[in-house]
N, CA, C and O atoms as a GROMACS GRO file, in nm:
protein
  568
    1MET      N    1  -5.924  -3.948   2.401
    1MET     CA    2  -6.008  -3.884   2.500
    1MET      C    3  -5.963  -3.738   2.514
    1MET      O    4  -5.845  -3.708   2.531
    2GLU      N    5  -6.061  -3.650   2.506
    2GLU     CA    6  -6.032  -3.508   2.516
    2GLU      C    7  -6.016  -3.468   2.663
    2GLU      O    8  -6.093  -3.510   2.749
    3LEU      N    9  -5.915  -3.387   2.690
    3LEU     CA   10  -5.888  -3.339   2.826
    3LEU      C   11  -5.909  -3.189   2.831
    3LEU      O   12  -5.883  -3.117   2.735
    4TYR      N   13  -5.956  -3.142   2.946
    4TYR     CA   14  -5.990  -3.001   2.962
    4TYR      C   15  -5.917  -2.943   3.084
    4TYR      O   16  -5.899  -3.010   3.185
    5LYS      N   17  -5.876  -2.819   3.072
    5LYS     CA   18  -5.817  -2.747   3.185
    5LYS      C   19  -5.930  -2.690   3.270
    5LYS      O   20  -6.045  -2.682   3.226
    6ILE      N   21  -5.897  -2.653   3.392
    6ILE     CA   22  -5.998  -2.608   3.487
    6ILE      C   23  -6.073  -2.485   3.435
    6ILE      O   24  -6.192  -2.469   3.463
    7ASP      N   25  -6.005  -2.397   3.361
    7ASP     CA   26  -6.074  -2.280   3.304
    7ASP      C   27  -6.186  -2.323   3.210
    7ASP      O   28  -6.296  -2.267   3.213
    8ASP      N   29  -6.157  -2.423   3.128
    8ASP     CA   30  -6.258  -2.474   3.034
    8ASP      C   31  -6.375  -2.537   3.108
    8ASP      O   32  -6.491  -2.516   3.073
    9VAL      N   33  -6.344  -2.615   3.210
    9VAL     CA   34  -6.447  -2.683   3.289
    9VAL      C   35  -6.535  -2.580   3.360
    9VAL      O   36  -6.657  -2.595   3.367
   10ALA      N   37  -6.472  -2.475   3.412
   10ALA     CA   38  -6.548  -2.369   3.479
   10ALA      C   39  -6.645  -2.303   3.381
   10ALA      O   40  -6.761  -2.279   3.415
   11LYS      N   41  -6.599  -2.275   3.261
   11LYS     CA   42  -6.686  -2.213   3.160
   11LYS      C   43  -6.800  -2.307   3.121
   11LYS      O   44  -6.915  -2.264   3.108
   12MET      N   45  -6.769  -2.435   3.102
   12MET     CA   46  -6.871  -2.532   3.059
   12MET      C   47  -6.974  -2.558   3.168
   12MET      O   48  -7.092  -2.580   3.138
   13SER      N   49  -6.931  -2.557   3.293
   13SER     CA   50  -7.022  -2.592   3.402
   13SER      C   51  -7.089  -2.472   3.466
   13SER      O   52  -7.194  -2.486   3.530
   14GLY      N   53  -7.031  -2.354   3.448
   14GLY     CA   54  -7.085  -2.236   3.515
   14GLY      C   55  -7.041  -2.224   3.660
   14GLY      O   56  -7.089  -2.138   3.733
   15LEU      N   57  -6.950  -2.311   3.702
   15LEU     CA   58  -6.897  -2.305   3.837
   15LEU      C   59  -6.765  -2.227   3.837
   15LEU      O   60  -6.701  -2.210   3.733
   16THR      N   61  -6.727  -2.180   3.954
   16THR     CA   62  -6.598  -2.114   3.964
   16THR      C   63  -6.488  -2.220   3.977
   16THR      O   64  -6.515  -2.334   4.015
   17LYS      N   65  -6.367  -2.181   3.945
   17LYS     CA   66  -6.254  -2.273   3.961
   17LYS      C   67  -6.240  -2.312   4.108
   17LYS      O   68  -6.207  -2.427   4.139
   18ARG      N   69  -6.266  -2.219   4.197
   18ARG     CA   70  -6.257  -2.246   4.340
   18ARG      C   71  -6.358  -2.355   4.381
   18ARG      O   72  -6.325  -2.445   4.457
   19THR      N   73  -6.480  -2.344   4.330
   19THR     CA   74  -6.583  -2.443   4.362
   19THR      C   75  -6.544  -2.581   4.309
   19THR      O   76  -6.561  -2.681   4.378
   20ILE      N   77  -6.492  -2.586   4.189
   20ILE     CA   78  -6.451  -2.714   4.130
   20ILE      C   79  -6.341  -2.777   4.216
   20ILE      O   80  -6.346  -2.896   4.245
   21ARG      N   81  -6.242  -2.697   4.256
   21ARG     CA   82  -6.135  -2.750   4.341
   21ARG      C   83  -6.191  -2.795   4.477
   21ARG      O   84  -6.147  -2.895   4.533
   22TYR      N   85  -6.286  -2.720   4.529
   22TYR     CA   86  -6.347  -2.756   4.657
   22TYR      C   87  -6.424  -2.887   4.645
   22TYR      O   88  -6.415  -2.973   4.733
   23TYR      N   89  -6.500  -2.904   4.537
   23TYR     CA   90  -6.573  -3.029   4.515
   23TYR      C   91  -6.475  -3.148   4.508
   23TYR      O   92  -6.507  -3.257   4.555
   24GLU      N   93  -6.358  -3.125   4.450
   24GLU     CA   94  -6.254  -3.229   4.450
   24GLU      C   95  -6.208  -3.258   4.592
   24GLU      O   96  -6.198  -3.374   4.633
   25GLU      N   97  -6.181  -3.152   4.665
   25GLU     CA   98  -6.127  -3.164   4.801
   25GLU      C   99  -6.219  -3.245   4.892
   25GLU      O  100  -6.171  -3.325   4.972
   26ILE      N  101  -6.349  -3.224   4.881
   26ILE     CA  102  -6.442  -3.293   4.971
   26ILE      C  103  -6.494  -3.425   4.912
   26ILE      O  104  -6.576  -3.492   4.974
   27GLY      N  105  -6.444  -3.461   4.794
   27GLY     CA  106  -6.477  -3.591   4.738
   27GLY      C  107  -6.600  -3.598   4.650
   27GLY      O  108  -6.642  -3.707   4.611
   28LEU      N  109  -6.658  -3.484   4.618
   28LEU     CA  110  -6.774  -3.485   4.528
   28LEU      C  111  -6.731  -3.511   4.384
   28LEU      O  112  -6.806  -3.568   4.305
   29LEU      N  113  -6.611  -3.468   4.351
   29LEU     CA  114  -6.559  -3.483   4.215
   29LEU      C  115  -6.428  -3.561   4.225
   29LEU      O  116  -6.339  -3.524   4.302
   30PRO      N  117  -6.415  -3.668   4.148
   30PRO     CA  118  -6.288  -3.743   4.151
   30PRO      C  119  -6.172  -3.653   4.108
   30PRO      O  120  -6.186  -3.568   4.020
   31ALA      N  121  -6.059  -3.673   4.171
   31ALA     CA  122  -5.940  -3.595   4.135
   31ALA      C  123  -5.901  -3.625   3.990
   31ALA      O  124  -5.896  -3.741   3.950
   32PRO      N  125  -5.874  -3.521   3.913
   32PRO     CA  126  -5.834  -3.543   3.774
   32PRO      C  127  -5.685  -3.579   3.767
   32PRO      O  128  -5.610  -3.561   3.863
   33SER      N  129  -5.647  -3.629   3.652
   33SER     CA  130  -5.504  -3.651   3.630
   33SER      C  131  -5.439  -3.514   3.614
   33SER      O  132  -5.507  -3.412   3.602
   34ARG      N  133  -5.308  -3.514   3.615
   34ARG     CA  134  -5.235  -3.387   3.603
   34ARG      C  135  -5.130  -3.399   3.494
   34ARG      O  136  -5.076  -3.506   3.466
   35SER      N  137  -5.102  -3.286   3.433
   35SER     CA  138  -4.996  -3.282   3.333
   35SER      C  139  -4.862  -3.285   3.405
   35SER      O  140  -4.857  -3.280   3.528
   36GLU      N  141  -4.755  -3.295   3.329
   36GLU     CA  142  -4.622  -3.295   3.390
   36GLU      C  143  -4.597  -3.167   3.468
   36GLU      O  144  -4.521  -3.167   3.565
   37GLY      N  145  -4.660  -3.060   3.427
   37GLY     CA  146  -4.645  -2.932   3.496
   37GLY      C  147  -4.740  -2.916   3.614
   37GLY      O  148  -4.737  -2.813   3.682
   38GLY      N  149  -4.825  -3.016   3.640
   38GLY     CA  150  -4.916  -3.010   3.754
   38GLY      C  151  -5.053  -2.953   3.723
   38GLY      O  152  -5.135  -2.938   3.814
   39THR      N  153  -5.082  -2.922   3.598
   39THR     CA  154  -5.212  -2.869   3.559
   39THR      C  155  -5.316  -2.980   3.565
   39THR      O  156  -5.294  -3.090   3.515
   40ARG      N  157  -5.431  -2.949   3.627
   40ARG     CA  158  -5.539  -3.047   3.632
   40ARG      C  159  -5.593  -3.069   3.491
   40ARG      O  160  -5.612  -2.975   3.414
   41LEU      N  161  -5.616  -3.197   3.459
   41LEU     CA  162  -5.670  -3.233   3.328
   41LEU      C  163  -5.797  -3.315   3.348
   41LEU      O  164  -5.793  -3.430   3.392
   42TYR      N  165  -5.910  -3.252   3.315
   42TYR     CA  166  -6.042  -3.312   3.337
   42TYR      C  167  -6.090  -3.382   3.212
   42TYR      O  168  -6.052  -3.347   3.100
   43THR      N  169  -6.173  -3.483   3.233
   43THR     CA  170  -6.232  -3.558   3.121
   43THR      C  171  -6.380  -3.519   3.107
   43THR      O  172  -6.434  -3.444   3.188
   44GLY      N  173  -6.442  -3.571   3.005
   44GLY     CA  174  -6.585  -3.552   2.987
   44GLY      C  175  -6.665  -3.610   3.104
   44GLY      O  176  -6.771  -3.558   3.138
   45GLU      N  177  -6.614  -3.717   3.165
   45GLU     CA  178  -6.682  -3.777   3.281
   45GLU      C  179  -6.684  -3.679   3.399
   45GLU      O  180  -6.783  -3.672   3.472
   46HIS      N  181  -6.576  -3.605   3.417
   46HIS     CA  182  -6.573  -3.504   3.523
   46HIS      C  183  -6.682  -3.400   3.499
   46HIS      O  184  -6.752  -3.358   3.591
   47ILE      N  185  -6.695  -3.358   3.375
   47ILE     CA  186  -6.794  -3.256   3.340
   47ILE      C  187  -6.935  -3.312   3.360
   47ILE      O  188  -7.023  -3.241   3.411
   48GLU      N  189  -6.958  -3.438   3.322
   48GLU     CA  190  -7.088  -3.501   3.345
   48GLU      C  191  -7.120  -3.506   3.494
   48GLU      O  192  -7.232  -3.480   3.535
   49THR      N  193  -7.020  -3.541   3.574
   49THR     CA  194  -7.040  -3.547   3.720
   49THR      C  195  -7.076  -3.410   3.774
   49THR      O  196  -7.168  -3.397   3.855
   50LEU      N  197  -7.005  -3.308   3.729
   50LEU     CA  198  -7.037  -3.172   3.775
   50LEU      C  199  -7.178  -3.132   3.734
   50LEU      O  200  -7.250  -3.072   3.814
   51ASN      N  201  -7.217  -3.163   3.613
   51ASN     CA  202  -7.352  -3.129   3.568
   51ASN      C  203  -7.458  -3.201   3.652
   51ASN      O  204  -7.563  -3.143   3.683
   52LYS      N  205  -7.431  -3.325   3.687
   52LYS     CA  206  -7.522  -3.402   3.772
   52LYS      C  207  -7.532  -3.336   3.910
   52LYS      O  208  -7.641  -3.324   3.966
   53LEU      N  209  -7.419  -3.295   3.964
   53LEU     CA  210  -7.417  -3.227   4.094
   53LEU      C  211  -7.493  -3.095   4.089
   53LEU      O  212  -7.568  -3.062   4.181
   54ILE      N  213  -7.474  -3.021   3.983
   54ILE     CA  214  -7.541  -2.891   3.968
   54ILE      C  215  -7.692  -2.911   3.961
   54ILE      O  216  -7.768  -2.837   4.023
   55ARG      N  217  -7.736  -3.012   3.885
   55ARG     CA  218  -7.880  -3.039   3.876
   55ARG      C  219  -7.938  -3.074   4.012
   55ARG      O  220  -8.043  -3.024   4.051
   56ALA      N  221  -7.869  -3.161   4.086
   56ALA     CA  222  -7.917  -3.201   4.218
   56ALA      C  223  -7.917  -3.082   4.314
   56ALA      O  224  -8.011  -3.065   4.393
   57ARG      N  225  -7.815  -3.002   4.307
   57ARG     CA  226  -7.805  -2.885   4.395
   57ARG      C  227  -7.913  -2.783   4.362
   57ARG      O  228  -7.983  -2.734   4.450
   58ASP      N  229  -7.926  -2.750   4.235
   58ASP     CA  230  -8.017  -2.643   4.195
   58ASP      C  231  -8.163  -2.688   4.194
   58ASP      O  232  -8.250  -2.616   4.246
   59ALA      N  233  -8.191  -2.803   4.138
   59ALA     CA  234  -8.330  -2.846   4.127
   59ALA      C  235  -8.386  -2.892   4.261
   59ALA      O  236  -8.503  -2.868   4.290
   60LEU      N  237  -8.305  -2.958   4.341
   60LEU     CA  238  -8.354  -3.015   4.466
   60LEU      C  239  -8.304  -2.943   4.590
   60LEU      O  240  -8.346  -2.974   4.702
   61GLY      N  241  -8.214  -2.849   4.571
   61GLY     CA  242  -8.164  -2.775   4.685
   61GLY      C  243  -8.079  -2.859   4.778
   61GLY      O  244  -8.081  -2.838   4.900
   62PHE      N  245  -8.006  -2.954   4.725
   62PHE     CA  246  -7.922  -3.040   4.808
   62PHE      C  247  -7.812  -2.960   4.875
   62PHE      O  248  -7.748  -2.875   4.812
   63SER      N  249  -7.789  -2.989   5.002
   63SER     CA  250  -7.675  -2.933   5.074
   63SER      C  251  -7.551  -3.012   5.031
   63SER      O  252  -7.562  -3.112   4.960
   64LEU      N  253  -7.434  -2.967   5.075
   64LEU     CA  254  -7.312  -3.040   5.041
   64LEU      C  255  -7.315  -3.181   5.100
   64LEU      O  256  -7.270  -3.276   5.034
   65GLN      N  257  -7.366  -3.196   5.220
   65GLN     CA  258  -7.375  -3.330   5.281
   65GLN      C  259  -7.470  -3.419   5.201
   65GLN      O  260  -7.442  -3.537   5.180
   66GLU      N  261  -7.582  -3.364   5.158
   66GLU     CA  262  -7.676  -3.441   5.078
   66GLU      C  263  -7.615  -3.476   4.942
   66GLU      O  264  -7.636  -3.586   4.890
   67LEU      N  265  -7.539  -3.382   4.886
   67LEU     CA  266  -7.471  -3.411   4.760
   67LEU      C  267  -7.372  -3.526   4.777
   67LEU      O  268  -7.359  -3.611   4.690
   68GLN      N  269  -7.303  -3.527   4.890
   68GLN     CA  270  -7.208  -3.635   4.915
   68GLN      C  271  -7.280  -3.769   4.924
   68GLN      O  272  -7.234  -3.868   4.866
   69ARG      N  273  -7.392  -3.774   4.995
   69ARG     CA  274  -7.470  -3.899   5.004
   69ARG      C  275  -7.522  -3.940   4.866
   69ARG      O  276  -7.522  -4.058   4.830
   70TYR      N  277  -7.566  -3.841   4.790
   70TYR     CA  278  -7.618  -3.864   4.655
   70TYR      C  279  -7.509  -3.924   4.565
   70TYR      O  280  -7.534  -4.019   4.492
   71VAL      N  281  -7.389  -3.866   4.572
   71VAL     CA  282  -7.278  -3.915   4.490
   71VAL      C  283  -7.237  -4.055   4.534
   71VAL      O  284  -7.213  -4.143   4.450
   72GLU      N  285  -7.228  -4.077   4.665
   72GLU     CA  286  -7.192  -4.210   4.716
   72GLU      C  287  -7.290  -4.315   4.668
   72GLU      O  288  -7.250  -4.421   4.620
   73ALA      N  289  -7.419  -4.286   4.680
   73ALA     CA  290  -7.521  -4.382   4.637
   73ALA      C  291  -7.514  -4.402   4.485
   73ALA      O  292  -7.531  -4.515   4.437
   74SER      N  293  -7.491  -4.296   4.411
   74SER     CA  294  -7.480  -4.308   4.265
   74SER      C  295  -7.360  -4.393   4.226
   74SER      O  296  -7.368  -4.476   4.136
   75ASP      N  297  -7.248  -4.372   4.295
   75ASP     CA  298  -7.128  -4.450   4.267
   75ASP      C  299  -7.150  -4.598   4.300
   75ASP      O  300  -7.109  -4.686   4.225
   76ILE      N  301  -7.214  -4.623   4.413
   76ILE     CA  302  -7.243  -4.762   4.452
   76ILE      C  303  -7.333  -4.827   4.348
   76ILE      O  304  -7.308  -4.940   4.306
   77LEU      N  305  -7.436  -4.756   4.306
   77LEU     CA  306  -7.528  -4.811   4.206
   77LEU      C  307  -7.456  -4.839   4.075
   77LEU      O  308  -7.476  -4.944   4.014
   78GLU      N  309  -7.372  -4.746   4.031
   78GLU     CA  310  -7.300  -4.766   3.906
   78GLU      C  311  -7.207  -4.887   3.916
   78GLU      O  312  -7.195  -4.964   3.821
   79GLY      N  313  -7.141  -4.903   4.029
   79GLY     CA  314  -7.056  -5.020   4.050
   79GLY      C  315  -7.135  -5.150   4.043
   79GLY      O  316  -7.090  -5.248   3.983
   80LYS      N  317  -7.253  -5.149   4.104
   80LYS     CA  318  -7.338  -5.268   4.101
   80LYS      C  319  -7.386  -5.297   3.959
   80LYS      O  320  -7.393  -5.412   3.917
   81ARG      N  321  -7.418  -5.193   3.885
   81ARG     CA  322  -7.464  -5.210   3.747
   81ARG      C  323  -7.354  -5.271   3.660
   81ARG      O  324  -7.377  -5.364   3.583
   82GLN      N  325  -7.233  -5.217   3.674
   82GLN     CA  326  -7.122  -5.269   3.595
   82GLN      C  327  -7.091  -5.414   3.632
   82GLN      O  328  -7.065  -5.497   3.544
   83HIS      N  329  -7.093  -5.444   3.760
   83HIS     CA  330  -7.068  -5.580   3.806
   83HIS      C  331  -7.173  -5.676   3.750
   83HIS      O  332  -7.141  -5.786   3.705
   84TYR      N  333  -7.298  -5.632   3.753
   84TYR     CA  334  -7.407  -5.714   3.700
   84TYR      C  335  -7.386  -5.742   3.550
   84TYR      O  336  -7.402  -5.855   3.504
   85ARG      N  337  -7.351  -5.638   3.476
   85ARG     CA  338  -7.331  -5.655   3.331
   85ARG      C  339  -7.218  -5.752   3.302
   85ARG      O  340  -7.226  -5.833   3.209
   86GLN      N  341  -7.111  -5.744   3.381
   86GLN     CA  342  -6.996  -5.832   3.358
   86GLN      C  343  -7.031  -5.978   3.387
   86GLN      O  344  -6.978  -6.069   3.323
   87LEU      N  345  -7.119  -5.998   3.484
   87LEU     CA  346  -7.148  -6.135   3.528
   87LEU      C  347  -7.277  -6.193   3.472
   87LEU      O  348  -7.309  -6.309   3.498
   88THR      N  349  -7.352  -6.116   3.397
   88THR     CA  350  -7.484  -6.158   3.353
   88THR      C  351  -7.483  -6.297   3.292
   88THR      O  352  -7.571  -6.378   3.322
   89ASP      N  353  -7.387  -6.326   3.207
   89ASP     CA  354  -7.384  -6.456   3.138
   89ASP      C  355  -7.353  -6.572   3.232
   89ASP      O  356  -7.387  -6.686   3.203
   90THR      N  357  -7.289  -6.544   3.345
   90THR     CA  358  -7.247  -6.651   3.435
   90THR      C  359  -7.342  -6.671   3.553
   90THR      O  360  -7.329  -6.768   3.628
   91LEU      N  361  -7.437  -6.580   3.569
   91LEU     CA  362  -7.528  -6.588   3.684
   91LEU      C  363  -7.650  -6.675   3.654
   91LEU      O  364  -7.700  -6.679   3.542
   92THR      N  365  -7.696  -6.741   3.756
   92THR     CA  366  -7.822  -6.814   3.746
   92THR      C  367  -7.936  -6.712   3.752
   92THR      O  368  -7.914  -6.599   3.796
   93PRO      N  369  -8.054  -6.749   3.710
   93PRO     CA  370  -8.167  -6.656   3.720
   93PRO      C  371  -8.188  -6.606   3.863
   93PRO      O  372  -8.222  -6.489   3.883
   94GLU      N  373  -8.169  -6.693   3.961
   94GLU     CA  374  -8.187  -6.653   4.101
   94GLU      C  375  -8.081  -6.551   4.142
   94GLU      O  376  -8.112  -6.456   4.214
   95GLU      N  377  -7.957  -6.571   4.098
   95GLU     CA  378  -7.850  -6.475   4.130
   95GLU      C  379  -7.874  -6.341   4.062
   95GLU      O  380  -7.850  -6.235   4.120
   96ARG      N  381  -7.923  -6.346   3.938
   96ARG     CA  382  -7.958  -6.220   3.868
   96ARG      C  383  -8.064  -6.144   3.946
   96ARG      O  384  -8.054  -6.023   3.967
   97LYS      N  385  -8.165  -6.218   3.988
   97LYS     CA  386  -8.274  -6.157   4.064
   97LYS      C  387  -8.220  -6.091   4.191
   97LYS      O  388  -8.258  -5.979   4.225
   98GLU      N  389  -8.131  -6.160   4.260
   98GLU     CA  390  -8.072  -6.107   4.384
   98GLU      C  391  -7.994  -5.978   4.356
   98GLU      O  392  -8.006  -5.881   4.431
   99LYS      N  393  -7.916  -5.978   4.250
   99LYS     CA  394  -7.838  -5.858   4.213
   99LYS      C  395  -7.931  -5.742   4.177
   99LYS      O  396  -7.908  -5.628   4.217
  100LEU      N  397  -8.036  -5.772   4.101
  100LEU     CA  398  -8.131  -5.668   4.062
  100LEU      C  399  -8.205  -5.612   4.183
  100LEU      O  400  -8.230  -5.491   4.191
  101LEU      N  401  -8.241  -5.698   4.277
  101LEU     CA  402  -8.307  -5.652   4.400
  101LEU      C  403  -8.214  -5.562   4.481
  101LEU      O  404  -8.258  -5.465   4.542
  102ASP      N  405  -8.086  -5.595   4.481
  102ASP     CA  406  -7.987  -5.513   4.550
  102ASP      C  407  -7.978  -5.374   4.486
  102ASP      O  408  -7.973  -5.273   4.556
  103MET      N  409  -7.977  -5.369   4.353
  103MET     CA  410  -7.975  -5.240   4.283
  103MET      C  411  -8.103  -5.161   4.313
  103MET      O  412  -8.099  -5.040   4.333
  104ASP      N  413  -8.215  -5.232   4.316
  104ASP     CA  414  -8.342  -5.167   4.344
  104ASP      C  415  -8.340  -5.103   4.483
  104ASP      O  416  -8.391  -4.992   4.502
  105GLU      N  417  -8.281  -5.171   4.579
  105GLU     CA  418  -8.272  -5.118   4.716
  105GLU      C  419  -8.190  -4.989   4.718
  105GLU      O  420  -8.224  -4.894   4.789
  106THR      N  421  -8.082  -4.985   4.641
  106THR     CA  422  -8.000  -4.864   4.632
  106THR      C  423  -8.080  -4.750   4.570
  106THR      O  424  -8.072  -4.636   4.614
  107LEU      N  425  -8.156  -4.782   4.466
  107LEU     CA  426  -8.240  -4.680   4.403
  107LEU      C  427  -8.348  -4.628   4.496
  107LEU      O  428  -8.381  -4.510   4.493
  108VAL      N  429  -8.403  -4.715   4.577
  108VAL     CA  430  -8.505  -4.673   4.674
  108VAL      C  431  -8.448  -4.567   4.768
  108VAL      O  432  -8.515  -4.469   4.799
  109LYS      N  433  -8.324  -4.586   4.811
  109LYS     CA  434  -8.260  -4.488   4.900
  109LYS      C  435  -8.245  -4.353   4.829
  109LYS      O  436  -8.268  -4.248   4.889
  110GLN      N  437  -8.206  -4.356   4.702
  110GLN     CA  438  -8.195  -4.232   4.625
  110GLN      C  439  -8.332  -4.165   4.612
  110GLN      O  440  -8.345  -4.044   4.631
  111LEU      N  441  -8.431  -4.244   4.581
  111LEU     CA  442  -8.566  -4.190   4.564
  111LEU      C  443  -8.621  -4.134   4.695
  111LEU      O  444  -8.692  -4.033   4.694
  112GLU      N  445  -8.589  -4.197   4.807
  112GLU     CA  446  -8.634  -4.146   4.937
  112GLU      C  447  -8.574  -4.009   4.965
  112GLU      O  448  -8.642  -3.921   5.018
  113LEU      N  449  -8.448  -3.991   4.931
  113LEU     CA  450  -8.383  -3.862   4.950
  113LEU      C  451  -8.452  -3.754   4.865
  113LEU      O  452  -8.476  -3.643   4.912
  114ILE      N  453  -8.483  -3.789   4.742
  114ILE     CA  454  -8.550  -3.695   4.652
  114ILE      C  455  -8.693  -3.668   4.701
  114ILE      O  456  -8.737  -3.553   4.701
  115GLU      N  457  -8.764  -3.773   4.742
  115GLU     CA  458  -8.900  -3.755   4.793
  115GLU      C  459  -8.902  -3.664   4.915
  115GLU      O  460  -8.993  -3.582   4.930
  116SER      N  461  -8.804  -3.677   5.000
  116SER     CA  462  -8.795  -3.592   5.118
  116SER      C  463  -8.779  -3.445   5.078
  116SER      O  464  -8.844  -3.357   5.133
  117LYS      N  465  -8.694  -3.422   4.981
  117LYS     CA  466  -8.675  -3.285   4.932
  117LYS      C  467  -8.803  -3.232   4.869
  117LYS      O  468  -8.842  -3.118   4.893
  118LEU      N  469  -8.867  -3.315   4.789
  118LEU     CA  470  -8.991  -3.272   4.723
  118LEU      C  471  -9.100  -3.241   4.826
  118LEU      O  472  -9.178  -3.148   4.807
  119ALA      N  473  -9.106  -3.319   4.932
  119ALA     CA  474  -9.206  -3.294   5.037
  119ALA      C  475  -9.181  -3.160   5.103
  119ALA      O  476  -9.275  -3.085   5.131
  120ASN      N  477  -9.054  -3.129   5.127
  120ASN     CA  478  -9.021  -2.998   5.184
  120ASN      C  479  -9.057  -2.884   5.089
  120ASN      O  480  -9.108  -2.781   5.132
  121ILE      N  481  -9.030  -2.904   4.962
  121ILE     CA  482  -9.064  -2.802   4.862
  121ILE      C  483  -9.216  -2.783   4.858
  121ILE      O  484  -9.264  -2.670   4.852
  122GLN      N  485  -9.291  -2.893   4.861
  122GLN     CA  486  -9.438  -2.885   4.859
  122GLN      C  487  -9.491  -2.814   4.983
  122GLN      O  488  -9.587  -2.738   4.974
  123ALA      N  489  -9.429  -2.837   5.098
  123ALA     CA  490  -9.473  -2.771   5.221
  123ALA      C  491  -9.451  -2.620   5.212
  123ALA      O  492  -9.537  -2.542   5.252
  124ILE      N  493  -9.337  -2.580   5.160
  124ILE     CA  494  -9.308  -2.437   5.144
  124ILE      C  495  -9.406  -2.376   5.043
  124ILE      O  496  -9.457  -2.266   5.064
  125LYS      N  497  -9.431  -2.447   4.935
  125LYS     CA  498  -9.525  -2.399   4.833
  125LYS      C  499  -9.664  -2.381   4.895
  125LYS      O  500  -9.730  -2.280   4.870
  126ALA      N  501  -9.706  -2.478   4.974
  126ALA     CA  502  -9.838  -2.470   5.038
  126ALA      C  503  -9.848  -2.348   5.130
  126ALA      O  504  -9.951  -2.282   5.135
  127GLU      N  505  -9.740  -2.318   5.202
  127GLU     CA  506  -9.738  -2.201   5.290
  127GLU      C  507  -9.757  -2.073   5.209
  127GLU      O  508  -9.835  -1.985   5.247
  128PHE      N  509  -9.685  -2.062   5.097
  128PHE     CA  510  -9.697  -1.944   5.013
  128PHE      C  511  -9.835  -1.934   4.949
  128PHE      O  512  -9.892  -1.825   4.938
  129GLU      N  513  -9.888  -2.047   4.906
  129GLU     CA  514 -10.022  -2.045   4.846
  129GLU      C  515 -10.126  -2.002   4.948
  129GLU      O  516 -10.219  -1.928   4.915
  130GLU      N  517 -10.112  -2.049   5.071
  130GLU     CA  518 -10.206  -2.013   5.176
  130GLU      C  519 -10.195  -1.864   5.209
  130GLU      O  520 -10.296  -1.797   5.229
  131LEU      N  521 -10.072  -1.812   5.214
  131LEU     CA  522 -10.051  -1.669   5.239
  131LEU      C  523 -10.110  -1.587   5.124
  131LEU      O  524 -10.174  -1.484   5.147
  132ARG      N  525 -10.089  -1.633   5.002
  132ARG     CA  526 -10.145  -1.562   4.886
  132ARG      C  527 -10.297  -1.559   4.893
  132ARG      O  528 -10.359  -1.457   4.864
  133GLU      N  529 -10.357  -1.670   4.931
  133GLU     CA  530 -10.503  -1.677   4.943
  133GLU      C  531 -10.553  -1.580   5.048
  133GLU      O  532 -10.655  -1.513   5.028
  134ARG      N  533 -10.483  -1.571   5.161
  134ARG     CA  534 -10.523  -1.476   5.265
  134ARG      C  535 -10.513  -1.333   5.215
  134ARG      O  536 -10.599  -1.250   5.245
  135ILE      N  537 -10.408  -1.303   5.139
  135ILE     CA  538 -10.391  -1.168   5.084
  135ILE      C  539 -10.503  -1.137   4.986
  135ILE      O  540 -10.558  -1.027   4.989
  136ARG      N  541 -10.538  -1.232   4.901
  136ARG     CA  542 -10.646  -1.210   4.804
  136ARG      C  543 -10.781  -1.190   4.874
  136ARG      O  544 -10.860  -1.105   4.833
  137ARG      N  545 -10.806  -1.268   4.979
  137ARG     CA  546 -10.931  -1.248   5.054
  137ARG      C  547 -10.933  -1.109   5.117
  137ARG      O  548 -11.036  -1.042   5.119
  138ARG      N  549 -10.820  -1.068   5.167
  138ARG     CA  550 -10.811  -0.934   5.229
  138ARG      C  551 -10.833  -0.825   5.123
  138ARG      O  552 -10.902  -0.726   5.148
  139LEU      N  553 -10.774  -0.846   5.004
  139LEU     CA  554 -10.793  -0.749   4.896
  139LEU      C  555 -10.940  -0.736   4.858
  139LEU      O  556 -10.987  -0.627   4.827
  140GLU      N  557 -11.013  -0.846   4.860
  140GLU     CA  558 -11.155  -0.843   4.825
  140GLU      C  559 -11.238  -0.763   4.924
  140GLU      O  560 -11.342  -0.708   4.889
  141THR      N  561 -11.191  -0.755   5.046
  141THR     CA  562 -11.267  -0.679   5.147
  141THR      C  563 -11.237  -0.531   5.143
  141THR      O  564 -11.307  -0.453   5.207
  142LEU      N  565 -11.136  -0.492   5.071
  142LEU     CA  566 -11.099  -0.349   5.065
  142LEU      C  567 -11.170  -0.276   4.955
  142LEU      O  568 -11.149  -0.156   4.937
   0.00000   0.00000   0.00000
């Protein structure tokens, strides 16, 4: 497994070293292992997590609190998925269905958060479109 120093992670993610350390501090990014000298050593999974956070932050405008909820729900879902995979052979069809419904409920919560953000984005867009239309009507009268 390839390990990366914080400088490398900062370059790959486009984040500052300070932001990466802050994301660790508030629990958005799992703490990396450290070398004997105390240097943080990140894995590809850390970089994937950061990229996921950046997409949610930039595309959806998530606040830090929303990012925390997003990460928590993602971690819960991933845990449920792994548990399901491990037990698939031992579960009855009814138990499988129950586990899948549980995962679906977690996904619904994620989708609701995204839908809420999209609704806000659409409302802002509608305001700008309406303002633009008023400006164009005004221009036609001049």
